[in-house]
N, C-alpha and C positions, 0 to 999 in steps of 0.2 A: 198506094197503101191507104189503109183505113184512116190513119191519123191525118192524112192530107185532105180528106173529104168529110171528116167527122162533123164539122160544123154545118154541113149541108144535109146530114141525115136526120130524120125525125127522132125525137127522144124515145128511148125504149120504155115500153110499159108491159107489165106482166099482169095477167088476169088469172086468178085461181078459181076454178069452177068445180064445185062438188058434184060428183056423179055417184049416185047410189048404186050399190051392188044389185045385180039381178037376183031374183028369188033363188035360182040354182046356185049362184055364187055365194049368197048369204048362207044357205043351208050347208054348203060344203065348208065354208069358213067356220061356221059354228061347230060342225062335226070335228074339224081339225083342231080347234081350240079345246075341245073336250077329249081329245085323244090322249092315250097314256104317255106318249112322248112329250107332248106339250105340258101336260100336267107334271111330269117328272122334272122338267126344267123349271116350271113355274114354282114348284115346291122346294127347289134347291136352297133357298134362303130361309126356309122355315126351320125352327129348332128340331134337331134330331130326336126321335122317339126313344133313344137309348139313354137319355138324360146325361149325355156327355157335356152339354152346354154348347156344343158346336152346331153349325147349320147342317142340314141333311147332306148338302152337296160337298161338305168338307169332312164328312164322317162316314156313316154307314151306306149312304146313297151316292157315292161318287160316280158310279157307272150304272147304266140302265141294265137290269138283269137279263132281259131277253137278248140284247145285242152286245152287251159288255162295252157300250159306248159311253164315254164321259159326257156328263150333262153339258159341259163347256163346249164340247164338239158338236152338240146338237143346236146350240143357240143360232148360229149363222144359217144353217140349213132351214130352220124353222122360219126365220125372218125372210129368207129368199122364197120359201113356199108361200108365205102369206102375201108377199109382194106379187108373185106370179098369179096367185088366186085373185087378188084385187084387180089386176090388169085384164086378164082373160083366162077363162077356165082351160082353154085348149093348150095353154103353156105348160100345164101339168101333165099332159098326155105324153108318154114316152114316144120318141120318134124311132122309126125303124133303124136309122143309122147310128143311134146311140149305142154305147158299149153295153154289153149284157148286164153288167153289174149295176150300171145306172138305170137301165130299164127296169130291173127287178126292184130297185129302191123306189123308183117313181110309180111303179104299179102298186106297191104297198101303200104309198101315200094316197094314190087314187082310190084304192079300196077303202081307206079310212074315210075319205071325203065324199065319195060317191058309191056307197055300197051296192045300190040297186042298178047303177048305170055304168060302172067301171068297165065291164066286159064289152059292152057295145061301143063305148068311147075308145077303148083300146083296139078293138077290131077295125074301127073306122079311122084310126089315127092318122092315116095319110090322106084322108079326104079333105078337100077344100071346104066341104060343108061344115066340118068341125071349126075351122077358122072363121067362117062367115056366119055361124049360128048366133043370132042376136041374143039368145037366152044365156049365152056364155059370157056376156060382157055388158055391164050396166051402162057403159059409155056409148054403146051402139044405139040405144034407144033414146039417148038424151039429145035434146035440141039446145043449141047455144045461140044466145042473142049477142051480137057483137056491138 
């Protein structure tokens, strides 16, 4: 058991290393933040324009008109998308084995973030080249001093 040898183990140290996004990641990230969906959630706490005194998310803008989805239901998917985008762009590309509904949703996101490249990315979704493309991840080109 670890408790029996804990005194023999070196002290644990954590190092936090900042890795900048690649140019492609940064552009996709900015496009996503400017999207209607993110703006809808971002403005949920603004005062409603109907002068009710309530916030938009608790008044006239409870659901997104195009999808009839509550702004509250969009918060977590937005956070997950930003997390995936920060880690590696290929995480946003729908996989062949994903359910059709999920693929459609992921394609819509990809179209927002990569309007000029989404078709090529989707067409090559099962290629190892997508996963190994250094332009898709700022961490790949970063060198670490230990």
